[in-house]
C-alpha positions in Angstrom: 0.0 0.0 0.0 1.5 3.4 -1.0 2.0 6.0 1.8 1.9 9.7 1.0 4.8 11.8 2.3 5.4 15.5 2.2 8.9 16.6 1.1 9.5 17.8 4.7 8.6 14.3 5.9 11.0 12.8 3.3 13.9 15.0 4.6 13.1 14.3 8.2 12.9 10.5 7.5 16.2 10.6 5.7 17.9 12.7 8.4 16.7 10.5 11.3 17.6 7.3 9.5 21.2 8.5 8.9 21.6 9.7 12.4 20.5 6.3 13.7 23.1 4.7 11.5 25.8 6.8 13.0 26.1 9.9 10.7 27.0 13.3 12.2 24.3 15.9 12.1 26.1 17.8 9.4 26.5 14.8 7.1 22.9 13.6 7.7 21.6 17.1 6.9 23.5 17.3 3.6 22.4 13.9 2.5 18.8 14.4 3.7 18.6 17.6 1.6 19.9 15.7 -1.4 17.3 12.9 -0.8 14.6 15.5 -0.7 15.7 17.2 -3.9 15.8 13.8 -5.7 12.3 12.9 -4.6 11.1 16.4 -5.4 12.3 16.1 -9.0 10.9 12.6 -9.5 14.4 11.0 -9.5 13.4 8.1 -7.3 16.5 6.1 -8.1 18.6 8.7 -6.1 16.0 9.4 -3.4 14.6 7.3 -0.6 15.5 4.1 -2.5 19.1 4.8 -1.7 18.6 5.5 2.0 19.0 1.9 3.2 22.3 1.7 1.2 23.6 4.9 2.8 22.8 3.5 6.2 24.3 0.1 5.4 27.5 1.8 4.3 27.7 3.9 7.5 27.5 0.7 9.5 29.9 -1.4 7.5 32.6 1.4 7.2 32.3 2.2 3.5 31.3 5.7 4.7 33.2 6.9 7.7 31.0 8.0 10.6 33.9 10.2 11.9 34.7 11.9 8.6 35.7 15.6 8.9 36.1 17.2 5.5 39.2 19.5 5.2 39.5 22.3 2.7 42.6 23.8 1.2 43.2 26.6 -1.4 46.5 25.8 -3.2 45.9 28.6 -5.7 43.4 31.6 -5.8 41.1 29.8 -8.2 41.5 26.3 -6.8 39.7 24.7 -3.9 40.6 21.2 -2.8 38.5 19.1 -0.4 39.5 15.9 1.3 36.1 14.2 2.1 37.9 11.9 4.6 35.9 8.9 3.3 32.6 10.5 4.3 29.6 11.5 2.3 30.5 13.6 -0.8 27.5 15.9 0.0 29.1 17.1 3.3 32.5 17.6 1.6 30.9 19.6 -1.2 29.1 21.8 1.4 32.4 22.3 3.3 34.2 23.8 0.2 31.2 25.6 -1.4 31.4 29.1 -0.1 35.1 29.4 -0.8 34.6 27.9 -4.2 31.9 30.2 -5.3 33.7 33.3 -3.8 36.8 32.3 -5.8 34.7 32.1 -9.0 33.3 35.6 -8.5 36.7 37.1 -7.7 38.6 35.4 -10.5 35.9 34.9 -13.0 36.4 31.1 -12.9 37.3 28.6 -10.2 37.4 24.8 -9.8 36.9 22.6 -6.8 38.1 19.0 -6.5 36.9 16.4 -3.9 38.8 13.2 -3.2 38.5 10.4 -0.7 34.8 10.8 -1.6 31.7 8.8 -2.3 28.4 9.0 -4.4 27.2 12.6 -4.5 23.6 12.0 -5.3 22.0 13.7 -8.3 24.9 15.5 -10.0 22.7 18.0 -11.7 21.6 19.4 -8.4 25.1 20.6 -7.7 25.3 22.3 -11.1 21.9 23.8 -10.6 23.0 25.1 -7.2 25.8 27.0 -9.0 23.3 28.4 -11.5 21.2 29.6 -8.6 24.3 31.5 -7.5 24.5 33.2 -10.9 27.3 31.0 -12.1 27.6 28.5 -14.9 28.1 25.2 -13.3 30.0 22.3 -14.9 30.2 19.2 -12.7 31.8 15.8 -13.0 31.8 12.7 -10.8 33.0 9.2 -11.4 31.9 5.9 -10.1 33.2 2.3 -9.7 34.0 0.7 -13.0 31.1 -0.7 -14.9 31.8 0.2 -18.6 34.3 -1.8 -20.7 36.2 0.0 -23.5 35.0 -0.7 -27.1 36.4 -4.0 -28.1 37.3 -4.9 -24.5 35.4 -6.9 -21.9 36.8 -5.6 -18.6 35.1 -2.5 -17.1 37.5 0.5 -16.8 35.3 3.5 -16.2 32.1 4.0 -14.3 28.8 5.5 -15.5 30.7 8.8 -14.9 28.1 11.5 -15.4 28.6 15.2 -16.1 26.3 18.1 -15.7 26.1 21.7 -16.8 23.6 24.3 -15.6 23.2 27.9 -16.9 21.8 30.7 -14.8 18.6 32.4 -15.9 19.5 35.8 -14.5 16.7 35.6 -11.9 18.1 33.2 -9.3 17.3 30.0 -11.1 18.6 27.7 -13.9 17.6 28.2 -17.5 18.6 24.7 -18.4 20.3 21.7 -16.7 22.0 19.0 -18.7 22.7 15.9 -16.6 23.8 12.8 -18.3 26.1 9.8 -17.9 28.6 8.0 -20.1 26.3 4.9 -19.9 23.0 4.5 -21.7 21.2 4.8 -18.3 22.2 5.5 -14.7 23.1 2.3 -12.9 20.8 3.4 -10.1 17.9 3.1 -12.5 18.8 -0.6 -13.0 19.0 -1.0 -9.3 15.5 0.4 -9.0 14.2 -2.0 -11.7 15.9 -4.9 -9.8 14.2 -3.9 -6.6 10.8 -3.7 -8.3 11.3 -6.9 -10.2 11.0 -5.2 -13.6 12.9 -5.8 -16.8 15.3 -3.2 -18.1 15.2 -1.7 -21.6 17.2 -2.9 -24.7 20.6 -1.3 -25.1 21.1 -0.6 -21.4 23.4 -3.4 -20.2 25.3 -6.7 -20.8 25.4 -9.8 -18.6 28.6 -11.2 -17.2 29.2 -13.1 -20.4 29.0 -10.0 -22.5 25.6 -10.6 -23.9 22.9 -7.9 -24.0 20.3 -8.6 -21.3 16.9 -7.3 -20.2 17.3 -8.8 -16.7 18.1 -6.2 -14.1 19.9 -8.7 -11.8 22.0 -10.0 -14.7 22.9 -6.4 -15.6 24.1 -5.6 -12.1 26.4 -8.6 -12.3 27.6 -7.6 -15.8 28.4 -4.3 -17.3 26.7 -1.1 -18.5 26.5 -0.2 -22.2 28.0 3.2 -23.1 25.7 5.8 -24.6 26.5 6.2 -28.3 29.1 3.4 -28.3 32.7 4.6 -28.4 31.6 8.2 -28.1 30.0 7.4 -24.7 33.1 5.7 -23.6 35.0 8.9 -24.6 32.8 10.9 -22.3 33.5 8.4 -19.5 37.2 8.9 -20.0 36.9 12.7 -19.9 35.1 12.5 -16.6 37.6 9.9 -15.3 40.5 12.3 -16.1 38.9 15.2 -14.2 36.9 13.6 -11.3 39.4 10.8 -10.6 42.9 11.5 -11.9 43.0 15.2 -11.5 41.2 15.2 -8.1 43.6 12.6 -6.7 40.8 10.0 -6.2 40.9 6.3 -6.8 40.4 5.4 -10.4 37.1 3.8 -11.2 38.8 0.4 -11.6 40.3 0.8 -8.2 37.2 1.9 -6.3 35.1 -0.5 -4.3 31.4 -0.8 -5.4 28.7 1.7 -4.3 26.5 -1.3 -3.5 27.1 -4.1 -1.0 29.4 -4.1 2.0 32.7 -5.4 0.5 35.8 -3.4 -0.2 35.9 -0.6 2.2 35.5 3.1 1.3 35.4 3.7 -2.5 37.6 6.8 -2.4 36.0 8.3 -5.5 36.0 11.9 -6.5 34.3 15.0 -8.0 35.4 18.0 -10.0 33.4 21.1 -10.3 34.0 24.3 -12.4 32.2 27.6 -11.7 32.2 30.4 -14.2 31.0 33.9 -13.8 29.4 34.6 -17.2 29.9 38.3 -17.0 33.7 37.8 -16.9 33.7 36.3 -20.4 30.4 37.1 -22.1 29.8 40.5 -20.6 26.3 41.7 -20.4 25.3 39.9 -23.6 25.5 36.3 -22.2 21.9 36.1 -20.8 20.5 37.7 -24.0 22.4 35.1 -26.1 21.2 32.2 -23.9 17.6 33.5 -24.1 17.8 33.5 -27.9 19.3 30.0 -27.9 16.6 28.7 -25.5 13.8 30.3 -27.5 15.1 28.6 -30.7 14.4 25.3 -29.0 11.2 26.0 -27.1 9.5 27.7 -30.1 9.4 24.3 -31.8 6.3 22.3 -31.1 7.2 19.3 -28.9 10.8 20.5 -28.1 11.9 21.2 -24.6 15.0 22.3 -22.8 17.1 19.9 -20.9 15.9 19.7 -17.3 12.3 20.6 -18.1 10.9 17.2 -17.2 12.5 17.6 -13.7 11.1 21.1 -13.4 7.6 19.8 -14.3 7.9 17.0 -11.7 9.1 19.6 -9.2 6.0 21.8 -9.6 3.7 18.9 -9.1 5.5 17.0 -6.3 6.0 20.2 -4.2 2.2 20.3 -4.0 1.3 16.6 -4.0 4.2 15.1 -2.1 5.4 11.6 -2.9 4.1 8.1 -2.5 6.2 5.5 -0.9 5.4 1.8 -0.9 5.3 -0.5 2.2 8.4 -2.5 1.1 10.6 0.5 0.9 9.4 2.0 4.1 10.1 -1.3 5.8 13.7 -1.3 4.5 14.1 2.3 5.6 12.7 1.4 9.1 15.1 -1.6 9.3 18.0 0.6 8.2 17.3 3.1 11.0 16.8 0.4 13.7 19.5 0.1 16.4 22.3 -2.4 15.5 22.0 -5.6 17.5 
């Protein structure tokens, strides 16, 4: 039976569950807000569905309950954050103010995060930069799940990137958020949980054959979006979010699922650009013309519009959560025995 929850209730449930699993208040708050935003935008695969995994990883040590992110600024436009094997969300928050201030001062700045973890919906971090009036370009990598063209051993993860552009009024004009794989791995996890088949072109089984079985896909590898071009995107993200950030490579990182392997030690790399420093006062007018050239076409929509539509509806209606997921969340927040 589905249970209705307000977004406030979603955030409280996430916060309390993480606290019960051992998270600090700061870390729980950062992840709970991320969970709320995912549910608000209809991205269920990154919302409450992931909460039992977060709690499990706190308890098994994949995520450190004593993590204390540290921030350094080796150059005026460079911010470096050591997540200390805690949640990426809290590490990103720790470096955020210095990062955005550096972008405004210098016109452009970058922030790297290492010894990190899954950062939730990447597009929300890019959108946050757009809400600050900055162009946001964000990269994060994941444990290896995509083999190179012609190969059979996964080398890079789903490795998404996101870009968000400010609308000049405190919001984002558009948000592009896509991965190197044909679909986010969390979507396959969701299908597995629900006992549903996946779509053609999403994944291969452990023998390298295309599969529609979600469980077989999780044991196999993801298919890159656009073939070798998608793998190239994965490499680009790997260079920035892993190699440049000083994180483990995707092939060296432990899985984001299960309890084996210790902290994954993955990374993120964010770039913030003050558009007035490069495009002057004409940037917003140019972006408006570009956006209008898309939206004036019947049936065409800007990237991120579906999330925005979900947001408008869900902020009013709330979300519906089934008994099975609520039971898993309740168990995740129960005292360890």
